[in-house]
C-alpha positions as CSV (number, residue, x, y, z in Angstrom):
1,X,-15.4,-25.9,7.1
2,X,-16.1,-22.7,6.9
3,X,-15.6,-20.6,4.2
4,X,-14.5,-17.2,5.5
5,X,-11.0,-16.8,7.5
6,X,-10.7,-13.4,9.0
7,X,-7.0,-12.4,10.1
8,X,-7.0,-9.5,12.3
9,X,-4.6,-7.1,14.1
10,X,-6.0,-6.7,17.4
11,X,-3.5,-3.2,17.7
12,X,-5.3,-1.6,14.4
13,X,-7.4,1.7,14.8
14,X,-5.3,2.4,17.8
15,X,-6.7,-0.7,19.4
16,X,-10.0,-0.4,18.3
17,X,-10.1,-3.3,16.2
18,X,-11.8,-5.9,18.4
19,X,-14.5,-3.7,19.2
20,X,-15.4,-2.8,15.2
21,X,-15.1,-6.8,14.6
22,X,-17.3,-8.0,17.6
23,X,-20.5,-7.2,15.3
24,X,-19.0,-9.1,12.2
25,X,-17.9,-11.8,14.7
26,X,-21.8,-12.4,15.8
27,X,-23.1,-11.9,12.5
28,X,-21.0,-15.0,10.9
29,X,-21.4,-17.5,13.9
30,X,-19.9,-20.5,12.9
31,X,-19.2,-19.8,9.2
32,X,-16.2,-17.7,10.0
33,X,-12.9,-18.1,12.0
34,X,-11.3,-15.0,13.2
35,X,-7.4,-15.4,14.0
36,X,-5.6,-12.6,15.7
37,X,-2.0,-11.6,14.5
38,X,0.8,-11.7,17.4
39,X,3.7,-9.8,15.6
40,X,4.4,-8.3,12.3
41,X,4.6,-10.4,9.2
42,X,2.4,-12.9,11.4
43,X,-0.4,-12.2,9.1
44,X,1.2,-13.3,6.0
45,X,2.4,-16.7,7.7
46,X,-2.1,-16.8,8.8
47,X,-2.8,-16.0,5.3
48,X,-0.6,-18.7,3.5
49,X,-2.0,-21.6,6.0
50,X,-5.7,-20.5,5.5
51,X,-5.2,-20.5,1.9
52,X,-3.6,-24.1,2.4
53,X,-6.5,-25.4,4.4
54,X,-8.7,-24.7,2.0
55,X,-10.7,-21.7,2.4
56,X,-12.5,-19.8,0.0
57,X,-12.2,-16.5,1.2
58,X,-9.6,-14.8,3.4
59,X,-9.9,-11.2,4.8
60,X,-7.6,-9.0,6.1
61,X,-9.2,-6.8,9.0
62,X,-7.0,-4.0,10.1
63,X,-4.8,-1.1,8.2
64,X,-2.6,-1.2,5.1
65,X,0.0,-3.0,6.8
66,X,-2.1,-6.3,7.3
67,X,-3.9,-5.8,3.9
68,X,-0.3,-5.9,2.5
69,X,0.9,-9.1,5.0
70,X,-2.2,-11.0,4.1
71,X,-1.8,-10.6,0.2
72,X,1.7,-11.3,0.5
73,X,0.6,-14.9,2.5
74,X,-1.9,-15.7,-0.4
75,X,0.4,-15.3,-3.0
76,X,3.0,-17.1,-1.6
77,X,0.4,-20.0,-1.0
78,X,0.1,-20.2,-5.2
79,X,-3.8,-20.6,-4.4
80,X,-5.3,-18.3,-7.5
81,X,-8.5,-19.4,-6.4
82,X,-8.9,-18.1,-2.6
83,X,-10.6,-14.6,-2.6
84,X,-9.0,-11.7,-0.9
85,X,-11.3,-9.4,1.2
86,X,-10.5,-6.2,3.2
87,X,-12.1,-5.3,6.2
88,X,-10.6,-1.7,6.8
89,X,-10.1,-0.6,10.6
90,X,-6.6,0.9,10.3
91,X,-5.1,4.4,10.1
92,X,-4.7,5.3,6.6
93,X,-6.7,2.2,4.9
94,X,-5.5,3.4,1.4
95,X,-6.4,0.1,-0.3
96,X,-9.7,-0.1,0.8
97,X,-10.4,3.3,-0.5
98,X,-8.9,1.9,-3.8
99,X,-11.1,-1.4,-3.7
100,X,-14.5,0.2,-3.1
101,X,-14.0,2.4,-6.0
102,X,-13.8,-0.3,-8.6
103,X,-16.7,-2.2,-10.6
104,X,-19.0,-4.6,-8.4
105,X,-17.9,-7.0,-11.0
106,X,-14.0,-6.9,-10.5
107,X,-12.6,-10.4,-10.0
108,X,-9.0,-9.8,-9.8
109,X,-6.5,-7.2,-9.2
110,X,-3.4,-6.5,-10.2
111,X,-0.1,-6.9,-7.5
112,X,3.2,-5.3,-8.0
113,X,6.4,-6.1,-6.5
114,X,9.8,-4.3,-5.7
115,X,12.9,-5.8,-5.4
116,X,16.3,-4.0,-4.0
117,X,19.8,-4.9,-5.1
118,X,20.3,-7.6,-2.7
119,X,17.6,-9.4,-3.7
120,X,15.0,-8.7,-0.8
121,X,11.6,-7.9,-2.4
122,X,8.0,-7.4,-1.4
123,X,5.1,-7.2,-3.3
124,X,2.5,-3.9,-2.9
125,X,-1.1,-3.7,-3.6
126,X,-1.7,0.0,-3.5
127,X,1.8,2.0,-3.5
128,X,5.6,2.3,-3.3
129,X,6.9,5.4,-1.9
130,X,10.8,6.3,-2.3
131,X,12.5,9.2,-1.0
132,X,10.6,11.6,0.8
133,X,7.2,9.2,0.6
134,X,9.7,6.7,2.2
135,X,10.6,9.2,5.0
136,X,7.1,10.1,5.8
137,X,6.5,6.7,6.6
138,X,9.5,7.0,9.0
139,X,7.8,9.9,10.6
140,X,4.3,8.1,10.8
141,X,5.5,5.1,13.0
142,X,6.5,8.0,15.7
143,X,3.2,8.9,16.1
144,X,1.3,6.8,17.6
145,X,-1.4,8.8,19.1
146,X,-2.5,9.8,15.5
147,X,-4.7,8.1,12.9
148,X,-6.0,8.6,9.3
149,X,-5.4,12.0,7.0
150,X,-4.2,14.1,10.7
151,X,-1.6,11.4,11.1
152,X,0.3,11.7,7.5
153,X,-0.1,15.5,7.4
154,X,1.8,15.7,10.5
155,X,4.4,13.1,9.3
156,X,4.7,14.8,6.3
157,X,5.5,18.5,7.9
158,X,8.2,16.3,10.0
159,X,9.9,14.9,7.6
160,X,10.0,18.3,5.6
161,X,11.9,19.3,8.5
162,X,14.0,17.0,9.2
163,X,14.5,14.5,6.3
164,X,14.6,16.8,3.3
165,X,16.5,16.0,0.5
166,X,16.6,15.3,-3.0
167,X,19.2,12.3,-4.2
168,X,20.2,12.0,-8.0
169,X,18.1,9.3,-9.0
170,X,19.0,7.3,-12.6
171,X,15.3,6.2,-13.6
172,X,14.5,4.0,-16.7
173,X,10.9,3.6,-17.2
174,X,9.7,0.6,-19.0
175,X,12.2,0.6,-22.4
176,X,12.7,4.6,-22.3
177,X,16.1,5.8,-22.1
178,X,17.5,6.2,-18.4
179,X,17.0,9.3,-17.0
180,X,19.3,11.0,-14.2
181,X,17.7,13.8,-12.3
182,X,17.4,15.1,-8.4
183,X,14.4,13.4,-7.1
184,X,12.8,14.6,-4.0
185,X,10.0,11.9,-4.3
186,X,8.8,8.8,-6.4
187,X,6.0,7.2,-5.7
188,X,4.6,4.0,-7.7
189,X,0.8,3.0,-7.5
190,X,-1.8,0.8,-8.2
191,X,-4.0,2.4,-6.1
192,X,-5.3,5.9,-5.7
193,X,-3.7,7.2,-2.6
194,X,-0.3,7.0,-0.6
195,X,-0.9,7.9,3.1
196,X,-4.4,9.6,2.5
197,X,-2.8,11.7,-0.3
198,X,-4.3,11.4,-3.8
199,X,-1.4,10.6,-5.6
200,X,-3.2,8.8,-8.8
201,X,-6.9,9.8,-9.2
202,X,-7.1,8.1,-12.6
203,X,-5.6,4.9,-11.1
204,X,-7.2,1.0,-11.8
205,X,-6.4,-1.8,-9.6
206,X,-7.1,-4.0,-13.0
207,X,-5.6,-2.7,-15.8
208,X,-2.3,-3.8,-16.1
209,X,-0.5,-0.4,-15.7
210,X,1.6,1.2,-12.9
211,X,0.7,5.0,-12.1
212,X,3.7,7.0,-11.0
213,X,4.3,10.2,-9.6
214,X,8.2,12.0,-9.6
215,X,8.7,14.7,-8.1
216,X,12.0,16.8,-8.8
217,X,13.9,19.1,-7.0
218,X,10.9,21.0,-5.2
219,X,11.6,23.9,-2.2
220,X,10.3,23.2,1.2
221,X,7.6,26.0,0.3
222,X,6.6,24.1,-3.2
223,X,5.8,21.0,-0.9
224,X,3.9,23.1,1.9
225,X,1.6,24.3,-1.4
226,X,0.8,21.2,-2.6
227,X,0.0,19.0,0.3
228,X,-3.6,20.5,0.7
229,X,-4.0,19.8,-3.1
230,X,-2.6,16.5,-2.8
231,X,-4.8,15.6,0.3
232,X,-8.0,16.4,-2.1
233,X,-7.4,16.2,-5.8
234,X,-4.2,14.7,-6.9
235,X,-0.9,16.1,-8.1
236,X,-1.0,19.0,-10.6
237,X,-1.0,18.6,-14.1
238,X,1.3,22.0,-14.9
239,X,4.0,22.1,-12.8
240,X,7.3,21.6,-14.3
241,X,9.3,19.8,-11.8
242,X,6.2,16.8,-11.1
243,X,5.7,14.0,-13.7
244,X,3.4,11.8,-13.9
245,X,2.7,8.6,-16.3
246,X,1.8,5.1,-16.4
247,X,4.2,2.1,-17.1
248,X,5.2,-1.4,-16.5
249,X,8.1,-1.6,-15.1
250,X,10.8,0.9,-13.4
251,X,14.6,0.5,-12.6
252,X,16.0,2.8,-10.4
253,X,19.5,3.5,-9.0
254,X,20.0,6.2,-6.3
255,X,23.8,8.3,-5.3
256,X,22.9,7.6,-2.0
257,X,20.8,5.5,0.4
258,X,17.2,6.0,0.6
259,X,14.0,5.1,2.4
260,X,11.5,3.0,0.9
261,X,8.2,1.6,1.8
262,X,5.6,-1.0,-0.1
263,X,1.9,-0.1,1.1
264,X,3.7,1.4,4.6
265,X,5.9,-1.3,5.2
266,X,9.7,-0.8,5.1
267,X,11.4,-2.3,2.0
268,X,14.3,-0.5,3.8
269,X,15.8,2.7,5.7
270,X,18.6,4.6,4.9
271,X,20.8,3.2,7.4
272,X,20.6,-0.3,5.3
273,X,22.6,1.5,2.8
274,X,20.2,0.1,-0.7
275,X,20.5,2.0,-3.3
276,X,19.2,0.1,-6.6
277,X,15.4,-1.3,-7.0
278,X,13.6,-2.8,-9.8
279,X,9.8,-2.7,-10.0
280,X,7.3,-4.7,-11.9
281,X,4.0,-5.9,-12.3
282,X,1.6,-9.2,-11.9
283,X,-1.6,-8.4,-13.9
284,X,-4.7,-10.3,-11.9
285,X,-2.4,-12.1,-9.6
286,X,-4.8,-11.9,-6.9
287,X,-8.5,-12.6,-7.0
288,X,-11.0,-10.6,-4.5
289,X,-14.3,-10.3,-3.2
290,X,-15.3,-7.0,-3.5
291,X,-18.7,-7.2,-2.4
292,X,-17.8,-8.6,1.0
293,X,-15.5,-5.9,1.3
294,X,-17.7,-3.3,0.8
295,X,-20.3,-4.6,3.1
296,X,-17.5,-4.1,5.7
297,X,-17.5,-8.0,6.2
298,X,-20.7,-8.5,7.1
299,X,-22.5,-11.4,5.3
300,X,-25.4,-11.2,2.8
301,X,-29.2,-10.9,4.2
302,X,-27.9,-8.6,7.6
């Protein structure tokens, strides 16, 4: 059977996925199988089936949503030997950016997991965003004509105008005492970026740690002045209302419902009423083919 199964979102990259994949398809010929997704969450089912069928490598061709779903399917399969690759043809491609910054001999990566108070959960490979970060994702879904940094830049401005709030969060980081603090956003990352913004410039996908960024009660003007810096460098180190660090777990309780995303896929929106969450880490849970990912899906010798 073919070694490679490519699961792709035909609507990724503002409908340019098919054209971008045609070169890859021709280069692999009969050595690869290409399976399109038909609806949200379909990629997870296709990936789990591909792992169960015995493919040695399963690739996600699309944006961070496709990456998230394919990885979820592989994790569900329980096959720890099937390798995961990424062909970035989406809007932000945050995970692909982080993956290609890793050493060439990278073999396995960490996976995060977030659970809400009713037991529903999601895995994540790159980031979780709570509060303002989740609201930016809500606004991004309303801007289908934009892509990349422009999409999330405009979405951030819209969220700042219409969804600015600072709920009080009780946050426990590892075994530290619980802190209660007004919170504009809480981002928890394995990768470097969230929506194209550099939130954790020193993050690694294989270090057994979560990076976090907590922003307190910043004003709208503070946020506006920070956005250009976040697009290029990361959070400031000397801002008294911004805390960064690393950990292995977090427990969060909000005084009101909040928007939460995992790799750009919603764990919940405010209308669902969720207020309590737990985040933990699964070290080295996923095998990766970084060489294939760096080649954009092209086989060796092409």
